N, C-alpha and C positions, 0 to 999 in steps of 0.2 A: 241839488233834483228839482227837478222841474213843475211848474205846477198851472193850475187850467188858468185861467184867463182874469177871470175875478174868485181864484180862490187862495189867496193868501195864508196862511196859516201863522199861528203864535203857537209857541207851545212854550208850554213853564211845568215846573216842577213845585214840591211840596216846600211846606212851614210848619214846627210844632207851635214858633211862639211871633207872638205880632205889636207890630204900633200900637196903639188907639185914636190914632191921627191924621192926616193925610199928610205931609205935608210936602218940600220944594225938596227934588231930589239931587243929588248933585251929583255930579260928572264925575269917576275918578282915573279912568282910563281916556282915551283919545286912537284908533283902531283909521289910519290911511286908506282905502279900498281906490284900486280891485286889490294889491298888494302884490304876490309876487307869483303872480303864472304857472305852476310849475305840477306837473302830469307827476315826478319820482315824488318831491317833498310829501306833496299829496299823502300816493296812494301809502307811501313809511309807514304813513300815522295808523295806517288800517288793519288792523285786528286781523279780527276772518269777518267771511263774510258766505252766512251760511240761506239752503233752501228749506223752508218749509214745508216740507212734507204731507199734506192735505189732504184731504176726500175731495176731487171734485163732484159734483154734485149735475143733475141737467140743469138748473140755472144759475153753473159755475161760468161767470161772465167778467170783464173785467168792471173790478166798478170803481166810474170815475170820481166814488166823492164816496171815499169809508170813513167812518169811526171801529178803534179796537179797544178792547175792554177781555184783557186779564186777568183773569181769579186766578185761584191754583189750581183748580180743575179745569176748566174749558178754555176757552179762544172762542167768543164770540163778537162778532161780526157786521155792522150795520153800512146798507149802505144809503146812503142822503138822499140819493136820487130815486132809486127805485124800488125807497120804505125796503127792504126785506131786509132781515133779519139773522143770522143764521149761524149755529152752537157747533164750535169742531171739540174731540180732549185732547186737550193743552200736550199729553203725553200719545199719543196714535198718533197721533192727527186724524181719526176718525169724528166723519160728518153726523153728526148726531139728530141735527132739527133743525128747521127752515123752515120761518114763516113770511107772510108778510103783515105788515103793518098797517099798507095804505086801508084811510078810509077812516069813520064818524061812531064805526063803533065799538065795544070796551078792549080793553088794549088795541086802537087802530087813530092812526094822529095822523095828518097832513104838511109832515114835516118834523124835519130830525136833524139839534143841534147839539148833542154830547150825548160823549155812555162815558159810565165808569160802572165796574163793579164794587160789591160789598159783596165779603163773605165768594160764595161761587153764586149770588143773581147778577145779573142783568138789570140796569137803571141808566133807562133812557130821556132823556130833558129833550122838551117839542117846544114846535116852534108855539103853543102856543102855552106855554111856565110851566106842562106838567112837568113830570119828576114819575113815570110809568116804570114796574118792576116785573120780569119777566125769570125763568128758568131754564133748564139748561136741556127739555125741552123745547123751549120757544113759546114757552103755557104764561099766558098774560097774569099775573098773577094779583094787581092789586098798583095804586098808586099810593108810594110814597110821598109827595107834597103837588103840591098844586100855589102858584103864588096867585096871590090877589090882586099884588102892588107890583110883581117888578120891573114891566113893558118887556122889553126886549132885554134879553141878557149871548150874544152867542153860548155862550161854553160854561159849562160847573166843572171842578175835578175837584171828586176828591183829592182831600189830602191821606200824610201817616198816621196823624191824630186820632183823625175822623173826621173829623174840619170840615170846610170847604171852602172855595174861590171862587167867584163870577169876574173873568176875564172879561173885557172890554164890554163890562155894558152900558146899555141905551139906561140910565139910570135914572129917571127926573123923577118918577113916583118911587122907588125903596129908598132912595137916599136926596141930601137934598143936594149935593155934590151934585153937579153933570160931566164933571170930570174924570172922576174916577177909573183909572184904566184898570184897579184892579179889586176888587172885597172880600173880604173875610170875612167869614158867618162861623158861628159852632154849631155844631150839629143838628139844633131844630131851624137852622138858616135863619139866626136872627143876629144881625151883623157887630161883628166886632174891631173891627180898622180898619178905612182904605188908603189905597198908595196909588202914586201913580199922576198929575194930570196929566194930562195928557188929551190934546185936543178929538174928539166926541168923534168928527170926519176920521185921524186917524184910525179910528177904530171902526166906524164904519165898515171898509171893506174885509176886519175877517173874517176866518173861513171855518178851513177841515177844522175838525183836533187837536188843541190847541199842546197836553201834556203829558210829564208823566214824572215818577215820582222820583225825587231826589234827597234826602236827609228833612233838610233844612232851609230847602230855599226853592224861590217861588224863580222863575227867567221867563221875560218875553219879552216881544218883539211886534211892533206895528208900523204898516204896507212902508209907510211916510214918513217915518215920525223920524227916520235916523238914529236911534241909539235902544241898545239891548238892557231893561231893565231888570233888575234883581233883587227879591227879596229874601236876604238871605240873614236868620235870624232874628227878624226882627226891622235889619235897618236895611235901610233903602241907599241901596246904587245904583248906576250905571255907569255901559258905555258906548261912548261917541261914533259916530262908522262916519267918518269926513267923506265926503265924495263931492265933486268939484261942483254938481247943479243937484244939490239936493230941494226940494220942493217945499217952500214956506205956509206955514199954519193957517196962513190966508187965503193962501192961495188953492188950501187944500177944502178946507169948511168953504173956498167956493166951489171947489170940483168933489165934494164928497157926503156933507152934509145936507142930502135932501132925500129923496124917500121912491123916484122912481128908478123902480130899477135898468132902463134900457137905457134911461139918459147915463144914470153911473157908467155903468160897463161900457161906454159911449167913451165918457170921461175917463178910465178907467184904462185902454183903450189907448187914447189922444198924451198920459202925464205916462203911458211906458214909454212913449215916442219922445216928451221932452225931456223928462224930468231923469236924474239915475232912482236908481228905489225899484218895486219896496222892492224888503226883502221877506220874507218867509222862512217859511219851517227849521225855524228854531231848532237845535237839539245837542246834542252835546256829551260826558262824560266827566269824570274827576280830570284829565286833565285839557280837555279842550271844550270849544261851544264853534260851530259850525251850526250854517245857515246856510239861503240862496238870495239874492241878487244880482236885481236887472240895470246893468253899466253903459252911458253910451249905446247903449240901444241893442248891443250882447248879452246871453247871461253867464250870472257866474256860478261858481258853489265856493264859499270861502269857512278856513282852519282856524280857527282862533286858537294858540296856546295860549291857557288863565298863567300856567306863572314866567313868562316870558314876555308875552303881551303880541309877540308877532303873529303874522294873516299871515297864510300862503291859499292862494285862488282856483279854483282851475278857471278853467270857459269853454264851455257845454260846444263842440264843434261835432259835426258832420260826419268826419273825417276816417277813413279808416284804420284801428287799432293796430299798433306799429311795436308793441312794447306791451310789460308784462302793467304799469303805470295807466297804460294808455286804458285800462280794462277795470282797473281799478273805477275810473274816474267815469268813464261811462257809466259804472252800474250808480253815479251815486246826477249827474246827472237829466241820468234817462229814467228816473224812478222818481217814488215818490210817497213823503215823511208821511206814513198815520199813527206811531202809534212809535214813544218810547221807554223803555221803563226805564229803574236803576244798571243795566247794564245792557241793551241792546235795545238800537234802533231797529224801529221795523216798518222795510218800505214795502210796495208794490210797484211793481214791472210788467211789461205786457209779456210773455211766453214768446212773441216773439219777438219786439226788440233783445234779450236775456235770449234766446237760443243764441242772435246773432250775434254779439261779444263772443259766444262761447264757445261754439264752431269752428272748428279750420282752424284754431287760433292754439292749437293741442302745441306751438313748440313757443310760446310764449308762455306759459303758467310754471307760476312757480307754485310753492309746495300748500303755499293759503285755496293756490283759485286752480289746483286737482280738485282737489275737495271738494271745493265752488261745486266741481262739474259734476266730481262722481254721485254727489247731490244731486245735481238735475236732475242725470241722469233715470236716476231713483227713483224718483217721482216723477215722472213722465212713462213709467215703466209699469207703473202703482197704479196712473190715471189711462194708460194704452186705450181701452175700449173705451169710454167714455172720447179720449179725444178724437178716437175712428170716429164716428159722430157727427167732427164738427167740421164746416167750409174749412180756406183760410183762412178765413178774415178773422174767423168764429176763433180757430187753435193762435191765427197773435194775440188778438184779445183776451187771452184768456189768464184771467190775472197767475203772479208767482210773489210770491210772500216770501222775502228776505229780512233777517237778521243779521243785525251789519253792529261788529263793534269795534271800538275806537281805543286803539294800545295809554294807557295811562299811567 
């Protein structure tokens, strides 16, 4: 799944118990990339692709930096660029409310880092190190917590236990360690443990919403670190992703441990051309880990079988689709991960891209994709009046939110 030029996703799951001290992490497996480029093998591991039948509204556009929060009753969406918050009924897809968050007044902010739900309440952790709460009407309830010494942290993840994880913090003030890529905290946000001594430069360029909850495991990936880190029931593990031309920690510090955003963006462009990586959008299921990566100036998406430690990759291509496997592969390479839960990967895909993948390919659709196409047509029919009012570029850029389930 592709990512914006400076958007590197780190995807985590949750845990119940944890160690009390940061330790060195042993490599448990090594996986060579790019692995086998095989659309058929990749597609065979996708069980279903479902279209979320959400109701479009006046401001329904392609959210370039989307966070999704899932409660039992509602779906919350927040755009990191436009700073808009929307709420939908999870069962019907009806839009319940929307508001702007941009500003300096009550319930407003200048930037969003991450979003999570507590019950049916939406909690947004912002760039001022404040967690703000909103209800299903997008009304501001109040502050959940304000950090006085957190410094900078990209994401806060709420765990199944009700505790929290700070992902890729710049934690100079919050803790003595400047290198812990994952910090666990209790319900009152008191630190309970630190994990994974990763160069801070590797975590500097992490971007969008990182997390999904999966029993007692947290997993994360850093852009140029070449490892998948896992904290499983308190035990640290990692998988080394072997590529011919990885960036060194020293070079990463030189390129990325800086405060100038424009310089960072240019350095990131250069690194993509010169080095293998970045890695991004880690997600998975009970059996598979899946992630995107850049290899020899090409973009790939990989699926790693945890049972066999085998990896199969697909390569992003603009070629016309010729098989059902090509269609499934394009869903992955043309979409952006926005959220995971224990069962589904939630992605956003541009309407124009989605239409070009499905329309005119009826003879290629297996039963799984025929169901996807039927759902998409129902989605277009539901929003036909709204779509008529858009010009072609706006229609193409409108969001289609998909749920992808991998086989176990």
